[in-house]
Phi, psi and omega in degrees: 000139181265152181262147173243156180273126179255120178275109182254154176298151177280358178281155177283135173240134170224135181177205183283144176293152178304144178255009182226154173302150181221129188292168182300129184206167176225151173207169186277352182268165172276135177241131179242137175227130177234122180273131179253321174220160178076212188205144171217154179245120179246145167253127179229117179053042174088356179247147182259134180229132175263119182255130178238172186310129180097350178274149179226150180222149175233129170257116180289163181306136178062026174261120180300134179205159181207161169253102186277326177219138175223117183292157183298331182264012183286132170224160180177189183245144178224145176217144173232129180210142175302148184300335183264011184302314180243112189306324182302330185253358185302313181299321179300313183291332183271334189240349185234164172225144180285142173299318175227123185276006183244135175247123185279162185308316184297336177266323192269324191288054173281153185303316184292320181294314180291329176294321178297318178299314180301315182292323179294324176294324178292322180293316179053236182264010178298150182272056177250071190293327179295315178293319180300313180296321181297314181287326174297322178300314178297313182298313180295323179301316179293313183297309184292328177297330182274357184255152170254147188232159170226160181296132177292124183338090198024111190299346175298330177296326179289326174295322176295322179300317177301314180299319182294311184293326177294319177298314182297318181294327181282331190240004185301329183272005175265174182275070182258154175235170178296331178292312182292323179294316179299320179298313181296327182274350178076029178228171180279160176300318182295322178296315180295317179298318179296321180298317178297317182292318185274323185272320187248354179056042182202155179270169186304311184295320179295323178297317178299312182299322180298318179292317181297315182290327175299317177295320180299318180295329176289316181295331181295343178285344178279114185293349181262356181271137174263162178297325178297315177298320183294311182294328178292314180295335181268005171096011181261145183276335183207164183294325183298313179295319178298314182299317180297315179294321182295314179297321180297324182277322189248341184081005181231153172289146183301321181296319180293320179296316182295318177300320182295311183291327180285328176294319178296324182291334182266354178289136179293140178283152181289000000 
C-alpha cells in the first residue's frame, strides 16, 4: 500500500478518534491515538498493531501510518500537534524514533494519564489552550516515558524529508520529474528515490499522483469548475491520464465522484 502526504493545519487538534479506516499517510505533525472501547488495527512504519481498550499509539512526524480496521463499537481519543508544541519533547520528536510506537494498557492506563485523556476529550475544540497544553504535557510525559527509542536514521534525513514533502506539495501540479525535483532540492536522483522508498514506502510518481488527486477532489466541490479545468490545474495533460490516476486513487471515475460530492453539497442540512 502506498502512502500519501496529508497537509494538516499547524494548529493543535484534540478530539475523538476516527471511527473509520484511514489509508496509509504521512504528515509533519505528531499523532496520538488512545482506544477507549472496541478495537482498531493500525499500521505504523510498516508494522501492524492491534489496539484494544486502554492501548495508546504515537505516530512520529513523517512516519507512515494508517487505520486499517476500526470496529463499529470503537471509541477513543485523538490528537495532532506540531513537534515543537511542547519544548520538553521537541528534541525527541525531531531526533528519535520509538522501538515500539504502542504503549499497552498495563503500562499506560495510569490514573493521571487517563484523566488527561478524559479532560482533553471534554475540551475538544474549545479555545482553552492553556488547559489543552497542560493535559497534553501530562499525556505525552506518560507515553514517552514508557517507550524506548533509537536514533532516527541520522535525523538529518528526517529534516530532509520535511523539506521534500513541502516541496512536493507546493510543486506536484507542475511539470516536475524526479530529475528536476532532485536538482531543486540539491540532492541526487538516487538519494531522492531512496528517500521515497524507505521513508514513505511509495515511489515518486505515485506520491505526486496522490497529491494531485487530493487537490482534484477539493476542486470538484466548486460547482463552477469543469473536469477539463480541474485536470489541467492538477497537472495532467489529458483526460485519459487524469481518469486513470483518479480511478487508481479513489476507485471511482472522476465524473461520478464529482456528481456525488456536488449532490451532497446541495442536500439540505438537518
